[in-house]
N, C-alpha and C positions, 0 to 999 in steps of 0.2 A: 504493500500500500504506500502511495506517495506521501511525502511529508505534507501536512496542511500548510496553506499559505499564511504568511505573516503580515501583520500590520506594523510598519516600521516608520518611525519619525527620526529624521536626521536634523541636528541643530548645529549651525555654524554661523559665525559672525558675518563673514563676507562671502561673496561668490565671484571671485575674480580668477584670472588665469595664473594661479599660484599652486604650489604643490598640494597643500592640504585641501584646497578647493577642488582641484581636479580629482584628487583621491575620493573626496566625498561625492562628487557628481558621478564618478565611475561606479561607486558603490550603489548609489540610488538607481542608476540605470541597470546595473547587473541584476538587481532584485526585481525591478519593475518588468524587465524583459522576461523574467521567469514566472510572472503572474502574481507577484506579491504587491501589496498595497503600500505605496511609499509616499511619504510627505516630507518635503524639504522646508525647514523653517530657517530663514536667514535674515540678516539685517538689510539696510538700504544700500550698502556699498557693494553694488553688483555691476557686472558687465552684461549687457544684453546678449553678447555672443556666448557667454557661459550658460545663461539660463536657456538659451535656444538649444543647447545640447541635451536638455532633459528629455527623457523618454516620455511619450504621451501619457503614460500611467503615473508619472510623478506629479503630485500636486505641490505647487510652490506657494508658500505663505511668507510675505514680507513683513518684518517687524521693524519699523523705523527706529525705535528706541534701542535696538541691539547694535551698539557701536563698539569699536575697539578700545578707545581711551576710557580710563576710569572716569565715570560721571555718575555720582550718586543718584541724581534725579532720573536720568535716562536709564540707569541700571535698575532702579526700582520699578520703573514703568515696564522695562523689558521682562523682568521677573514675573510681574503680574500677567503680562500678555502671553508669555510662554506657558504659564500655569493654566490660563484660560484655554489656550489652544490644545494643550495636551489633554486636558480634561474632556474637551469636545471630541478629540480624535480617539482617545483611549487606546494608544498603540500597545502592541505586545512588546516591541523593542524601542527603546529611546537611546539613540546613538549620538552622543555629543562629540564635537570636534573643536580643536584649538582652545586656547586658555580661557578667554572671556566667555565664549559660548559654553564651554565645558563647565565653568563655575555656575553660571546662571541657569543653564539647562538642567544640571543635576539638582540644583536647589529647587527648581520648579517641579522636578519629578518626585520629590520626597514623598508626596501624598499619593503617588501613583503605585499603589501596593501590588497591582497585578502586572505591572510592566517591569521588564528586566532593563536595567540601566547600564549601558556600555559607554565608557569614555575612551575616545581615540587620542592617544598621545602622539601628536605630530612633532611637537617640540615642548620642552619643559620650561615654563616661564621663570623658574627660579635659578636657572643655570646661566653663569656668566653675566650676571646683572649686579647692580649695587646692593648693598646690605639691606636698605629699607625695602626695596622692591622684592628682594629675595624673601625677607621675613613675611611680607604680606601674602605673596603668592603661595609660599610653602605652608603658611598657616591655613589659608583657604583650602588648599588641596588636601591637607590632613583632616580638616573639618568635614570634608565631603567623602572621605573613605567609606563610611558606613552607608552612604547613599549611592555607592557605585558597586554594581554586582560583578562586573568584569572590566578589565582594562585591555586595550589593544594598542600596542606600540608599533611604530614603523621600523624600529630596529631593536636589536638585542641591547644595544648601548642605552637607549632610552628606557627600556624595561628595567635594566639593572640599576640605573640611577633612581628610578621611581621606587623600586623595592628598598634600596639602601636608605632612602629618605622617609621610610615609613608609610608609603602610600599603598597599603595592603600587602598581603603575603604573596609569595611567588606563585601560589596556586590560582590566583585570580588574574594573573598577568599573561598575556599572549603576545607573540610577535607575528604580525601579518604584513608582509612586504606591500608597499604601495603599488598597486596594480597599474599596468599601462600596456599599450600595444608594443611589446618588445620587438616583435617582428619588423615593425616599420623602421626601427633603427638598425637591427641586425642585417637587414637586406643591403645596407650600404657598407657593412663592415668589409666584405670581400673587396670592394672597390678600393679600400684603403690599405690593403695588404701589400700592393706593389709599391716600392719606394718611388718617391717623386723624382722626376728626371733631374740630373745634375744641372745646377745653375748657380754660379758663384755670386750672381747679383740678385738672387731670389729674395722676395720679401716674405717673411714668416707671418702666420696668422695665429694669434692666441685668443681663445674664446672664453668668456665668462658669461654663463647663462644663469641669471638670477634677477629677481625683481629688484627694483631700485628702492631699497629700504635701508635704514641706517645700519641694522645689524649685519647686512651683507657686505659692508665696508668698501663700497665702491670708491668713496672719497679717499680713503687711505691707499687704495690700489693706485688711483690716479696720482696721488702724491709721490708714490714710489716710482711710477713711470716717469714723472717729471725729474725726480732725483737721479734716475739712471738713463736719461734720454739718450746720451751719447752711446752707452753700452748697448741700447736696443734700437739703434738707428735703422736696423733692417727688419723691424717687427711692427706689425699693426695689431693693436689690442681691440677686440670686438666685444662690446658690452651689450648684451641683448636681454631685454626684459621690459618691465613696465613699472610704474609707481610714481608717487608724489615727488620723489627726489629727482626725477628726470631733468627738469629745467635747470635745477641747481647744478647737476653734474655736467650738463652741456655748457653752462656758463663757466664752470671751473675748467673744462677742457680748453675753451677759447682763451680764458685768462692766462692759462699756463702755456699757451702757444703749442698745444698738442693736437690740433685739428687733423694733422696728417698721420698721427700716431695712435690716436684713440677715437673710435667710432661708437657713438651712443646710438644703437640701432633701433631701440624700442622693441615692441613685441614682434617676433618673427613667426609666422604661421608654420613655415616649412622648417621646423626645428631640426629634424634629422639631416636635411641637406646642409643646414648651417653648421652643425657639428662636424659633418663629413668634410666640410671645406677647410677646417682648422688643422693646423699642424699639431697642436696640443690644446688641452682644455684645463682651466683652473677653477678653483672654488675657494673663496676666502671669507666665508661667513663666520661671525664670532660665536653664533649659537644656532643650532639646527637639530632636526632629527636626522635621518639619512636622506639627503636631498635627492629628489627624483632626477635632477640634472646629472648627478654622479653616475647613476645607473644608465642614463641615456648616453653619456659620454662613453662609458664602457661598452655598451651594446653596439655602438657605432664604430668601435675599434680605435678609440683615440686615447693616447697616453694622458695621464691626469697628474696635475700638481695641486695639492689641496691642503688646507689646514686640517688638523686632526679634529674630528667630530665624533661624538659617541656612536659607536656601531658602524662607522664607515669602513672598518676592516672587512666587513662582509662583502664588499665590492672592490675596494682599493687596497692592494697588497704592496706595501712599501718595497721598492726595488724590483717589483715584478711587472706591474702594469702602470706604474707611476710612483710618485713620492708623496709621503705624508710629512708635513712640516709642523713644528710646534705652533700651537694656537697664537695668532697675532704676530708671528715672526716673519715680516715681509722681506727682510734681508735674505733669510733662508729660502723663502718662496721664490724670489727672483733669481737667486743663485741656481736653484733647481731648474727653473725655466730656461735660463741661459745655457746651462749644461746640456739639456735635452735638445735645444735648438742647434747647438754646435756638434752634436753627436748623432748623426743620422742613423747609424747602426743600432744604437740603444733605443732611439725613438721608434724605429720600426719594430724592434723586438717587443717593446712595451705595447705598441699598437696591436701586434699579433696576439700578445698575451691578454690584452683587454678584450679582444673579440672572442677569445676562447673561454672566458669566464662563464660559468653556468648561471644564467639569470632567470631560470624557469620559475623561481619563487615570485618574480615580479610580474608574471603573466596575469591578465585580468581575470581569466577563468579560475586561476589558482586563488586569487584574492576572494572571489565569490564563495568558493567551496570552504575556505577557512572561516570566513565570516559567518556563513550559514551554520557551520558546526558550533561556533562560539555562541551565536544567538540562541540556538535551540538548547544548548547545554545550560546557558544562563537562565533561559525561560523555564526549563524543567526544574532547576534548582529553586527558582523564585516561587513557582506554583506549588512544588512539593512542600516547601517551607510554610506556605500559607494554607496547605491542606486542600488546594484546588484539585478537581478531578483531572486525571490524565487518561489517555487511551492506551490500552495494553499493546496494541499493534499500531504501527503507522505514526508513532510520535504523539505529540501533544495536541489536544483539541483547543488550539489557541483562540478560536473565535468565541467559544462558549465561556472560556476563562476570562475574557475581558470584561 
């Protein structure tokens, strides 16, 4: 007997073309395509292109008061609105994403006694931040542990940090790789296996694929490019993404006289082609889960130079398909970049090694199967604890239990 359909509510602050947002939309669509009833609750910071990707079975509800910055008035309004909508939907699964929506969404779900609450850890808000912000977010996360039935992290590193900081026991934490169409990137990997033709005057391309946010450290990257301009006279740095800091970064490039060396590309739809066009790829965020860009770099067969992030070793193996640099050490980052640009043999070896990494865990179907198992296990535990009836065969009668 097939498993019964689930009624699922996803809660996220924004819906833009960022890693957590794309992960959430893919999750919504994967379940909707298989006949489940899916509702997406998000704030007003959305891109029409992202909402247009939603499967016809996904119901979208906009909550204007759900905003990223801490705002007591807006946050109180968002909490009440989320509570009202959840009580109307009465979902079997409440899956929250990102820090702000995770806090407000789980708080709103406290009275939903027949719903299993899952929190997705895309990034931990108390890592690599100031003492005050760390204390606030860690305190809130610990206060919501009892309101969280299961956690889903995008990397083992995120999971281990969460458990080490008292956010539930290891038994309620799961790692589910952020799903994507891996094949779209891997199809270009073979094209990158052949060494580029010799050209003493060739210009190298170094790509950084990340949205323009302060924690991604684009400004510090540009500072270092300016400081080492002579050393990288043969290199063009491509910074692709989107975000509020774009205008400031473009002005910075012009002010530093780097218009020929640094290109602020904005959002690029053909991501796989862009990655394939680069000689190597970098990632210099100060805090992150496991970035989807790192997986995409690897799938496309590009060597990578990146700052160390929790769980990144699942994809980037130091000295094998790229280099891991100490967090915030731009001197080492640029030394590794220069070394690879100057050593074609090592660059090609690392490109081949990147293309050979097993990335099957990041497939979209794999993500659906893992989440489906976690949802049903969490729901069984919730209903059994509450004494709700279950079906002996075919799983849980989730409709009657709501």
